[in-house]
Structure formats: C-alpha cells, structure tokens
N, C-alpha and C positions, 0 to 999 in steps of 0.2 A: 300240485306244485311240488317239486323235490325240495329236501331240506337244503341241499347245496345252493340251488337257485334262490331259495328264500334268503339265505345268509348273504348272497352276492347282492342281492337287492337292498338288503338293510345296510350293507357296507357302503354301497353307492350312495344311498340316502344319507347316512351319516357323514360322508365326505362333502356333500353339497351343502349340508346343514352346518358344517364345522364352524364356518365364520360367525354364525349367529350365536355360537356359544363362547365367542371371544369376550372376555370381560372388560369393560371400559374401566380403566383405573386413572386416578389423578383428576385434575381440575376439569379436563375435557369431558368427563362423565356427567357433569352438572350442566353443560351447555345445551340450549334449547334452540330449535330453529323454527321458522315460520312454515306454513303450508304443510303441516304435519310431516316435515322431513325427519326421518329417523334412521340412524345407521347402526350396523351390527357392531362396530368397533371404532375405537378411537385412540389416540396416542398424543400425549403432550410432546411436542418436539424439543430437542435440547436448547435452541437458541431462538432469539427474537420474540419469546412469549408466545409462539404459534402453537397451533394443534391442527391435527388432520383427523377427519372422521371418514369412514368408508363402509360400504357394503360390497362384497365381492362374490360374483357368481361364477365359479371356476368352470362350470359346464358351457356357459357362454362367454367366458372371458370377458365379463362386463363388470366395470368398476364404476360405482357411484359414489363420488367423493365430495367432501365439504373442507375447506381450508378456512382457517380463523386466524386473524393476525391483525395487530394495530399497526397501520402506516407509519412510516417515519415522522410525517407531519400530517396535520389536518387536511383532509382531502387528497392525501397521497395514495400510492398504488400498493397492492400485495400480489404475490405471484406464488404459484406452486406448479411444479412439473416433474415429469418422468424423463430421465435420461437413459435411453436404451443401450448406449455405446460407452458410457463412462460415468464417472461420479462427480464431475464438475458442472460448470454452466455450459461449456462448449457441447452441443449436441442435445441439449434439453428441449423436451417438447413441453412448452409451458402454457398455462392458463394465467392471464393477467388481468386483474380486476382494477378498474381506474375509473373516476368520474366522468361524466360526459363533458362535451364543451360548455364553458360558461359554469363549471362547478355543478353540473347536472347529476341526476341519479347514476349510481354505479353500473357499469356494463362489463362484460367479460370478452376478452379477444384472445385469439391463439398465436403463439409465436414459436416458429422453428428456429432456434437460437444457433446460429454458426459463429464460432469464435468468442469473443468475449463482449460483443455488442448485442443489444436486444433486437437491433434491426427493426423491420416493419411487420406488422401482423400478416398473417396467412395461414394456410392450411398446415396442420402437423401431420405427424406419422400415425396418429391414432384418430379414428372417427369419433367426433364428439357430438354431444347433443344436451339439452337441458341446461345450458349455461346461463348463470344468473349470479347477481351479487347484490348485497345490500347491507347497510350499516346496523349493527346489533344494538341493543339497548346499552351495552357497556362501551360503545364508541368504536369496537373493533369491526374490521370488514369481514364479512362471511361470504365466501365464493362457493359457488356449487357447480358440478358438471358431472357428466358421465362420459366415460371413455371405453371403447372396445379395445382391449389389449390382444397380444398375440396369444394363440392357443397354448395352453400349458404353463402360463405366467403364474408364478406363485410369489416371487419377491421382485421388487423394482428399486432402482436407484432414484430416490426423491431429492429434489432441489426446491427450496422456498427462499423468499426474498421479500423485503419491503423497501419503499421508496418514497420519494417526493415528487409531486407534480408542479412545474413551473411553467406559467404562461400556457397551460393547456398541454404541455408536453412532458412525457415521462423522464424524469432526471435519473442520473446513474445513482446507484444505490451506495450506501456508505460502505467504507472499507475497514470497519472495526472487526475485531476477531468474531464477534457474533455474526456479522454478515458473511465473513469468509468461511465459516464453519456451518453455514446453513445448509447441510446437505447430509445425506446418510442414506441407509437401506430400510426399507419397509417390508417386512413379510405380511402379505395380505391375507395368509391363511391362519398364522399363528398371533398376528397383531404385535409382533416383536418390532420394535423401531430402534435402530443402532446408529450412532454418529459416524461420519465417515471418517476413515483414518487417513484419508488422502488430504492433499492441500498443504501438508508439512513441507514438501519439496519447494513450492512456490514461495512460502513463507521464509524458508531457510535462504532462498535466493534473494528476496527483499532484504532480509537482515544483513546478508553478507554484503549486499549492494551499499546499505547504510553504514556498516562498520568500516568498509573500505575508504569510502569518501570521508567519513568523520576523522579517521586517522591520517588520511592524506592531506586533503585540503584544509581540513579543520584543526589538525595539530602539527604535522611535520613542517608544513609550508610556513605557518606563523612562527615555529621554532627557527627555521631558517632565516626569516626575516629578522627576528631578534638578534640572532647571531650576527648577521651582516650589519645591522645598525649600530650595535653597541660594543661588541668585542673588538672591533677594528679600531676603537678609540685607544686601547692599551696597546702600546708598542711591543710589548712582550708577546702579544697574541699574534702577531704578524708573522707568517703568512697562514697560521694554523686557522684563524678565523674563517678565511677564504675557502679553504679545503671543507671545514665543517659546514659551512653554509651551503656550498655545492653538494655535500653529501645528503644533507637535509632535503634540499630541493629535488635532486635526482630520485632518492629514494620515494619522497612524497609523490613526484609526479609519476613514478612507476606503479605505485600503488593505487593512484588515482586513476590511471589508465584502465587498471583492472576494474575498479569501481565504476567508471564510466562504460566499460564494455558489459558488465552485468546490467547496468541500466538500458543500454540498448537491448539487450536480450530480454528483459522483462517487458520492455515496450512491445517487442514482437510476440511475446506471449499474451499480452493483454490488449489485444487490437480493439479499438473502439473506446478504450480508457485512456484519456490522455490529461496529463497534468501539465498544461502548457508552460505556466510560468516556471516550475520546477525544471522542466525539460530544457526551457530556452537559457535559464541561468546556467544549468550544467554544460550545455553546448559552448556558452561563451567563456565559462572558467576553463573548460578543457582546450578551447582554441587558444585562449591568451597563454595558457601554461605552455603549450607547445610551441607558440611564438617566443616564449622566454627561453626554452631549451635552445631553440635555434639561434637566438640572439646572443648565446654565450659564444658561438663560433664567430660572431662578428664584432665581437668586443674590442674597441680600439685600445691601443696602448695608453698608459697613463699620461703621456705628454703629448698625444695626439690632439689636434684642434677639435675633433668632434667628439672626444671622450665626454665633456660636460653634457652634451646632448644625449648622448647614449646613457649616461647616468640617470638624467631626467626621465627618460623613457623608461628604463629598467625599474627605477623606484616606483613610478606611477603605476606602471602595469602590475608590478608585484604587490602593491598594497591594495590594488583593485582585485586581484585574484582572491587575496586572503579574506577581504571583506565579503565579496560575492559567495566565496566557498562556505563561510560561517552562516551567512544567510539562507544559503541553499540546504545546509545541513538541518537547520530548523524547520525549513519547509518540508524536507523529506520526512523528519519526525512527525510532523503534524500529518501527512499523507499516510504513514505507517501506522499512525495512533499508538506509538510506543508508550510502555508504561512510564510514568512520571520520574522513577528512579533513574532510567537511562537519560532523560532530558537534564535532571539535576546532575548527573555524574558528568556530562559533558559540559554544562554550565560551570561546574567546579574546575574542570580542567582548563577551560578557557580563562576563568577568572584567575587561576594560578599563573598562567601566561602573561596575563594582563597585568597582574601584580608585579612579575618579575620585570616586565617591560617598563613600568612606572619606576621601580626602583633603580633599574639600570639607567633610565633616562636622567634621573636626579644625579647619579653618580658620575655619568659620563659628562654631563653639563658641568659640573663641578671641576672635573679634570680639565676640560676644554678651557674654562674661564681662568683656571690657574695657570695653565700653559700659556694662554694668551697674555697674562700679567707678566709671566717670566719673559716672554719674547718682547714685551714692551720695555722692560727694564734693560734687557740686553740692547735693545735697538737705541735707546736713549743714553746708554751709559758708556758707549765706546767712543764718544767723542766726535764722530765723523758723520753721524746721522745715518749709517749704513748697519745692516744686520751683520753680525759677526760671521766670518767665512765658514766657520764650523757649523752653522746651521745650515 
C-alpha cells in the first residue's frame, strides 16, 4: 500500500470518527439514559432548560438524537425538530413527545409544520426510526429518535419547544421570550450550538403594535375626552377646547389605525395562533372609533332638536372606546409578556390622567355650582321672575 493511499484512509477514518471526539460540556454531560443509549456529543440549549444529545454518522448522513426538557406543566409535551428552509417554526420537521390518551405513557409523533400551527401528525421530510420517549428520574421528558438527513449535512437549524396538554390535546406553547427564542443552529460535526439571531423582526413588529395602540387608544383618546369634558366649562377656553379635543381624537385615531393594521399583519404572520378576546376587543374599538369619526360630519347644530340625542350617543360611545381600549392594552401586555417596568410605566401614565380628571371634576363642579347660584340670584332679583335679557 502506497504512503499516499494510507494517509488518505487515515484522513477518512479521522473524519468519520470526528464526532466521537466532541467533548460534552455543561450539565448535559451528566445526563444518563436507559437501554444503554450513549451519544457522542451534547449541548445545553440556551432556553427552556433543554438539552440535545446526538451521534452523527456523516458517511450515512444518519443522526441519532435525544432531546431532554421539562414540559410546561405536568403531563405536557416537548418537541425538537430541524428546519431545512428557515430558522423559525414554519417549515420545521418536528418530533413531538406527548402522553397517550388518558395520561398514558409518552409516545412520539412526527409533524411537518406549515405556517405557525402544529397541524396534524404525519410524515416529515426525513426518514425516522427508533422513536421513543420516557420521563426521566428528574421529571423531565427524554425523547429519542433517528433521522436520515440529506447527504453532506453538517449544520442544521434546530427548533425546540415545550407546552401543555389539555383534555388530551396539545395546547399552544407559551409566548415568553424563552419560547420565542427556542431556535438556533447546531453544528453536528463540531458540536457548536448557537442561538438564532432571527425573530427580532417579529418581536419588533409586536412591540410596535403595542406601542402604537397604547399611545393612541390608551393615552391620546383619554386626553381628548378629558379636554372635552372639562375645558369647555371655562368660557375663556371656547372654542379652543373643541379644536384641541378634535386634534387629540384625530391624531389618536390615526395612530390607532396604524396599530390596528400592524395587528392584522401580525395575525397573518401567526396563522393558527389566535387571541380571540384581544382580537375581538380590538375590532370593536376600531369600529366604534371609525363610527365616531364619521359622526363628526353628522353633528347637528347646537339648537337642533336632535342635538341632545347626538350628544348622548357621542359621549357614551366615546367613554366605551376609552374603557375598552385601556382594557385591551393590558390584555396585549399580558400576551406579549412585557417586562413589569412597561406595565408600571403605563399604569403611572393612566394614573396621572385619572388624577387630572378627578381634580378637574372637582374644579368644574365648583364652577358650575357657583354659576348656578349666580343665575338664581339674577333670576330672583330682577323683580319680574324672568332671567335678565343680558343672559
């Protein structure tokens, strides 16, 4: 055998054996599995307290994998998959471990995920075998499987997730940052696992949606309501209060339309994930807000017989929009699971507006009562039981 041929064989053997030399680091190195399952490499994943173990044979493009994670609640599900076309959930070829009907032993099913809904179990892009799952001594679910990858695969986009099971059905996973960032790249040869840099765009859109709606329905419209209710009591503020009221409402509505549009866009990006109450309140607020804008063009004159009815409608719908808008902002914060400092900041802003409203309520009532007393004196003091002509 020539020296060149011998070196080539040694190099090929070293390439095949390379994964076996990957050193397992972190807590995953201490994890043990039943049935003498041993893997050449492992990696502690950056979110959800999960880890992945694997042995990869580049020559056969065969990947034996074990995924370990605690479900979101007792008897919940765990999932791990490979996305051959992107870095997120859409397109992921997933293995999902969940308990059998009636809370029986865990089993594994495959899902070819399209869009942002899990869908129904079925074949995936990779041939699978040896699928199994069990609960470890620490209460975490251990899921096992073997996949045949495309020839020449060395790095994959991995996605992992955990969730709950309700009435025997898999529930939607949480929307905390740990869940949203449960994705990254895994180098099967070197063992390097990196968190995905993607997802920031979607998160920015959600934050933009929340900020626009908080500013519009949650701050500008309440400000406009305060202006209309209290400033018109001061004669010197007429008609400035009206234009200020209209400005707040129109700007607030315009910003709110942008927030509503981003919500529709987010809904299209998150097919299968629906927050019915938040959506329905948002649609109601937007519809009532639009109705208020058109009502401005139908406003009767002050001396028209229908003006009192229009005022009653305008005030009741306006207050309804403000209340529903604030409620829905808090619903949105819960869905986004924003940091407490943002909730606190908005609560402070609303509290300031509420404090201003309470103070103005007391001031305006004192003005109204004083004005009524003056009118009563003028009425009783002119000798003929009639209000003065100057009034």
